[in-house]
C-alpha positions in Angstrom: 15.5 9.9 -25.6 19.5 11.2 -25.0 21.3 11.4 -21.6 24.2 12.8 -20.1 26.6 9.6 -18.9 29.2 11.1 -16.4 32.1 9.1 -14.9 32.9 11.1 -11.9 36.0 11.6 -10.0 38.1 13.6 -12.5 39.7 17.2 -11.4 38.7 20.0 -13.8 41.8 21.7 -15.4 42.1 24.3 -18.0 40.1 27.5 -19.7 36.4 27.5 -20.6 34.5 30.5 -22.4 31.3 31.2 -22.0 28.9 33.2 -24.6 26.1 35.6 -23.9 23.5 35.6 -21.5 20.7 33.5 -22.0 18.7 35.4 -19.7 19.5 38.8 -21.8 19.5 37.4 -25.4 16.0 36.3 -25.5 14.5 39.8 -24.1 17.1 41.6 -26.7 15.4 39.8 -29.4 11.9 40.7 -28.4 13.1 44.2 -28.3 14.5 44.0 -31.8 10.4 44.2 -32.5 10.5 47.7 -31.6 12.3 48.8 -34.6 11.6 48.3 -38.3 14.6 47.3 -40.1 17.3 44.7 -39.1 18.9 44.2 -35.7 21.8 42.1 -35.5 23.1 40.2 -31.9 26.2 38.7 -31.2 27.7 36.6 -28.4 24.4 34.7 -28.6 24.5 31.3 -27.3 23.5 28.5 -29.3 20.7 26.9 -27.0 17.5 25.8 -28.0 15.5 28.8 -26.3 17.2 30.8 -28.9 15.8 29.0 -31.7 12.3 28.6 -29.8 12.2 32.6 -29.6 13.4 32.7 -33.3 10.6 30.6 -34.2 8.0 32.7 -32.3 9.5 36.1 -34.0 9.4 34.6 -37.6 5.3 33.6 -36.3 5.1 37.7 -35.9 6.2 38.2 -39.5 10.2 38.8 -38.7 12.8 36.9 -40.9 15.2 35.6 -38.6 18.9 34.1 -39.4 20.1 32.3 -36.4 23.6 31.2 -37.0 24.3 28.9 -34.1 28.3 28.4 -34.4 28.7 32.1 -35.2 26.9 33.2 -32.2 25.0 35.3 -34.1 21.3 36.1 -34.7 20.0 38.8 -37.1 16.6 39.9 -37.1 14.6 41.8 -40.0 11.2 43.2 -38.7 8.6 44.4 -41.2 6.4 47.8 -41.0 3.7 45.8 -40.2 3.9 42.6 -37.4 1.4 40.2 -36.3 0.8 40.4 -32.7 -0.1 36.7 -31.3 2.0 34.5 -29.8 0.5 31.1 -29.8 1.0 28.5 -27.1 2.4 25.8 -29.0 5.9 27.8 -28.4 5.2 30.2 -25.5 4.7 26.8 -23.4 8.0 25.8 -23.9 9.5 29.0 -22.9 8.7 31.3 -20.2 10.7 33.9 -21.6 8.2 34.1 -24.6 6.0 36.6 -22.2 8.8 39.3 -23.2 6.8 40.1 -26.6 4.2 41.6 -24.9 5.6 45.0 -24.2 7.0 45.6 -27.4 4.0 44.2 -29.5 1.8 46.4 -27.7 3.8 49.5 -28.3 4.7 48.6 -32.1 1.0 47.3 -32.8 -1.2 48.4 -30.1 -2.3 45.0 -29.2 -0.8 42.1 -28.0 -2.1 38.5 -28.0 0.6 36.4 -25.9 -0.6 32.8 -24.7 0.3 32.5 -20.6 3.8 30.8 -20.5 5.3 27.8 -19.7 9.1 26.7 -18.9 10.6 25.7 -16.0 8.7 24.0 -13.4 10.2 25.8 -10.2 7.3 27.5 -8.9 4.4 30.1 -9.5 5.7 33.3 -11.2 2.7 35.5 -11.7 2.2 38.1 -14.2 0.3 40.8 -11.9 3.2 43.3 -11.9 3.2 43.0 -16.1 -0.5 43.6 -16.1 -0.7 46.6 -13.3 2.2 48.1 -15.2 0.8 48.1 -18.6 -2.8 49.2 -17.7 -0.9 52.2 -15.7 0.7 53.1 -19.4 -3.1 53.1 -20.7 -3.5 49.4 -22.0 -6.4 47.1 -21.6 -5.5 43.9 -20.4 -7.7 41.0 -20.0 -7.0 37.2 -19.6 -9.1 35.4 -22.2 -9.1 31.7 -23.2 -5.3 31.1 -21.8 -4.0 34.1 -23.5 -2.9 37.7 -22.2 -4.8 40.3 -24.6 -3.3 43.9 -24.3 -4.5 46.2 -26.4 -4.4 50.3 -26.6 -6.6 52.7 -28.8 -3.8 55.3 -28.8 -0.5 55.7 -28.0 0.7 54.4 -24.2 1.2 57.3 -21.8 4.0 57.5 -19.3 3.2 57.0 -15.7 4.7 56.4 -12.3 5.0 52.8 -11.5 5.7 51.0 -8.3 6.9 47.5 -8.1 6.1 45.4 -5.3 9.2 43.1 -6.3 11.9 43.7 -8.0 11.1 41.5 -10.8 13.1 41.2 -14.0 10.3 40.1 -15.9 8.3 42.8 -15.0 10.8 45.4 -15.5 11.5 44.4 -19.0 7.9 44.4 -19.8 7.1 47.6 -18.5 10.4 49.3 -20.1 10.1 47.8 -23.4 6.2 49.3 -23.4 7.7 52.7 -22.2 10.5 53.9 -24.8 7.8 55.2 -27.4 4.9 56.1 -24.9 3.7 60.0 -24.5 5.7 61.7 -21.7 8.1 60.2 -19.0 7.3 56.9 -17.2 9.3 55.9 -13.6 9.6 52.3 -12.5 10.4 52.2 -8.8 12.0 49.3 -7.4 12.8 47.9 -10.6 15.2 45.1 -11.0 19.0 45.9 -11.2 20.6 42.7 -12.8 23.3 43.0 -15.6 20.8 41.8 -18.1 18.5 45.0 -17.1 21.6 47.0 -17.6 21.8 45.0 -20.9 18.9 46.0 -22.5 18.9 49.4 -21.5 21.9 49.5 -23.4 20.4 48.4 -26.3 17.5 50.4 -26.0 19.5 53.5 -26.0 21.7 52.5 -28.7 18.6 52.3 -30.6 17.5 55.8 -29.6 15.6 55.5 -26.4 15.9 57.8 -23.3 16.5 55.8 -20.5 18.1 56.9 -17.0 19.4 54.6 -14.1 20.0 51.4 -15.4 21.6 49.5 -12.8 19.6 51.4 -9.9 16.2 50.9 -8.5 14.8 53.8 -10.3 14.3 53.7 -14.3 13.5 56.8 -16.0 12.2 56.5 -19.4 11.3 59.4 -21.5 9.4 58.1 -24.4 10.4 58.8 -28.1 8.6 58.7 -31.5 10.3 55.5 -33.0 13.6 53.4 -32.6 16.4 52.4 -35.1 17.7 48.9 -35.2 21.4 48.3 -34.4 24.0 45.6 -34.1 24.7 44.9 -30.0 26.9 42.6 -28.5 25.1 40.5 -25.5 26.5 40.5 -22.0 28.4 37.2 -20.8 26.3 34.9 -18.9 27.0 35.0 -15.2 25.1 31.9 -14.4 27.0 29.7 -16.9 30.2 31.5 -15.5 28.9 30.7 -12.0 28.3 27.2 -12.8 32.2 26.8 -14.0 33.5 28.5 -11.1 31.5 25.8 -8.8 32.4 23.2 -11.0 36.2 23.7 -10.1 35.7 24.0 -6.5 33.7 20.7 -6.3 36.2 18.7 -8.3 39.0 20.2 -6.6 40.3 21.7 -9.7 41.7 24.7 -11.5 39.5 26.6 -13.9 40.0 29.8 -15.7 36.6 31.3 -16.8 36.6 33.7 -20.0 34.2 36.4 -21.4 33.0 36.5 -17.7 32.7 39.7 -15.7 33.5 38.7 -11.9 31.8 41.9 -10.7 28.4 40.4 -11.6 29.4 37.2 -9.4 30.2 39.2 -6.3 28.3 37.3 -3.9 28.5 33.9 -5.6 32.5 34.0 -5.9 32.7 35.4 -2.2 30.8 32.3 -1.2 33.6 30.1 -3.1 36.1 32.3 -1.6 34.3 31.3 1.9 34.3 27.6 1.1 38.1 27.5 0.4 38.6 28.4 -3.0 41.4 30.9 -4.5 39.3 33.2 -7.0 41.7 35.7 -9.1 40.8 38.1 -11.4 42.4 37.7 -15.0 41.7 39.5 -18.3 38.7 38.9 -19.4 37.5 36.8 -16.6 38.5 35.2 -13.5 40.2 31.9 -12.3 39.1 29.3 -9.7 41.7 26.9 -7.7 40.2 24.5 -4.9 43.0 22.2 -3.4 41.0 20.5 -0.5 37.4 19.7 -0.1 34.9 22.4 0.1 33.9 23.8 3.4 29.7 24.1 3.6 28.4 27.8 2.9 24.8 29.1 4.0 23.3 30.5 0.9 20.2 32.8 1.1 19.0 33.7 -2.7 17.9 37.8 -3.0 17.5 39.7 -6.1 20.6 41.3 -7.8 23.0 42.1 -6.3 22.3 39.5 -3.6 23.1 35.6 -4.2 21.4 34.1 -7.7 18.5 31.7 -7.3 19.7 30.4 -10.6 23.2 29.1 -8.8 21.3 28.0 -5.7 21.1 24.2 -7.3 24.7 24.1 -8.0 25.8 25.2 -4.4 23.5 22.8 -3.2 25.2 20.0 -4.6 28.6 21.9 -3.4 27.2 21.9 -0.2 26.5 18.2 -0.5 30.1 17.0 -0.9 31.3 19.7 1.6 32.7 19.5 5.0 30.2 20.6 7.3 26.4 21.3 7.2 24.7 24.4 5.2 21.4 26.2 5.5 20.3 27.1 2.0 17.6 29.9 1.8 15.4 30.1 -1.3 13.6 33.3 -1.4 12.3 33.7 -5.0 11.2 30.2 -5.9 8.8 27.9 -3.7 9.4 24.7 -5.8 13.3 25.4 -6.7 14.1 22.8 -3.7 12.1 19.6 -5.9 15.4 18.8 -7.5 16.9 17.7 -4.2 15.0 14.2 -4.6 17.0 13.4 -7.2 20.2 14.5 -5.7 19.6 11.7 -2.8 19.6 9.4 -5.2 23.1 9.9 -5.6 23.4 10.1 -1.5 23.2 13.6 -1.0 21.9 14.2 2.6 19.5 17.2 2.2 16.6 18.1 4.5 13.7 21.0 3.1 11.5 22.7 5.4 9.5 25.4 3.3 11.9 27.7 1.7 15.0 26.3 3.9 17.2 23.5 2.8 19.4 21.8 5.6 22.4 20.1 3.8 24.8 17.6 5.7 28.2 17.2 3.4 29.2 13.8 2.8 32.8 12.8 1.9 31.5 11.3 -1.4 28.5 10.9 -3.4 27.4 7.5 -5.7 26.6 7.7 -9.5 23.0 6.8 -10.5 20.1 7.3 -12.9 18.7 11.0 -12.3 16.5 13.3 -14.4 16.9 17.2 -14.6 13.4 18.6 -13.8 14.8 22.1 -15.4 17.7 24.0 -16.1 19.5 24.7 -13.3 18.6 21.8 -11.5 20.1 20.0 -14.5 23.4 21.9 -14.0 23.5 21.0 -10.3 23.2 17.6 -11.2 25.8 17.4 -13.5 28.3 19.1 -11.1 27.1 16.0 -8.6 27.8 13.3 -11.1 31.2 15.0 -11.8 32.4 14.0 -8.0 30.1 10.7 -7.8 31.8 7.5 -7.4 30.8 5.4 -10.9 28.6 6.6 -13.5 25.9 9.0 -13.2 23.3 9.2 -16.0 21.3 12.3 -16.3 17.9 12.0 -18.1 16.3 15.2 -19.1 18.9 16.7 -21.0 16.7 19.3 -22.9 16.2 20.9 -20.0 19.9 21.3 -19.6 20.1 22.5 -23.7 18.1 25.0 -22.8 21.0 27.1 -20.8 24.1 25.4 -21.7 25.5 25.7 -24.9 28.4 23.0 -25.9 28.2 21.6 -22.2 29.7 18.3 -23.3 32.5 19.4 -25.5 33.5 21.8 -22.8 33.5 19.4 -19.8 35.5 17.2 -22.0 38.4 20.0 -22.6 38.6 20.4 -19.1 39.1 16.7 -18.4 36.0 15.5 -17.7 34.6 11.9 -18.5 31.0 12.8 -20.2 29.4 12.0 -22.9 25.6 12.1 -25.0 24.2 9.1 -25.4 20.8 7.3 -26.7 18.9 5.9 -23.5 18.5 2.7 -24.8 22.3 2.2 -25.1 22.5 2.3 -21.5 20.4 -1.2 -21.1 22.4 -2.9 -23.9 
């Protein structure tokens, strides 16, 4: 077992470059299933989830070349695909469910194990299923699998989502691009990652209008063609670096990042006392003093992102004052505050609210990451804690953050990745 060992107290200074978005590239890889031939994706983060998705596509019959250092994935899709996504892979990554729509569109059938992934709360598939049924599919739940099928080509329909779910929007979108007629998705998700997948599908020959708005109109086409596509930059990783700069009273320039995708989070950092400025290809965050506490309410995009909530709880834990953090998307996302409390943080939770009273310092201790963003929050807390913070559950962090240790070292942090046994020798 590996752990991250962080000696806190170092001010971060320098430049860091983010790659493509985890929350986009996995869906782009699934979208490649819609076109026979070779699709190439660039700016692919070298993270564990990409390799899991690559293996899933291989089992479906694709040839996948994943060049991690080059940040590139090439996917060669055969004429005839398998259509079963097995539990041993799907349980490791919830995003595996995104093959459901493309497989149904290409094969007329899809058997996808009910997904696993981060333990941050219930994330039902009711809207995925209802949307596919509106398009004419039969969907059942049997022996732990979602089994979808259609005897003929899917048919366009008007679909209203009760909540602007990213996953449901993607599933319905990918199923609809080759359906007969027009599909309208109302109350669709508006995230930059949705815009990214829409752009790739349009380049493949799909007819989609309204990307980035709450209404998507899709006119089905006969077939799609493979393309080369550059993945949108990872706004959550960029936001994590921004919070790291503010917490350590540092000066960090984040490149290959679009500040427009992070307006809500960057505005909060300004309220906390940071100087945030746009630079060519990214933004710069400078913090000269202890941060001020800031209230946070998570909402669907363009609201404050839930994937940055743990990082802002960590910031508030060492800020001046008290702040209320409200989580509206995932009811179990506060579980990590128990680990943060081991570092001395004062966080009280009640339902979907967390009251954080800032303390002048935290104290290093062994802690465990329980999901990707919780792990990021603990890393940030470790950067400012006295002494050594040892973070277990590194595999969770690896699922969302590529080359984290080298990047932190480049910015001046004292961090290393070591075998757990060495902690006790």
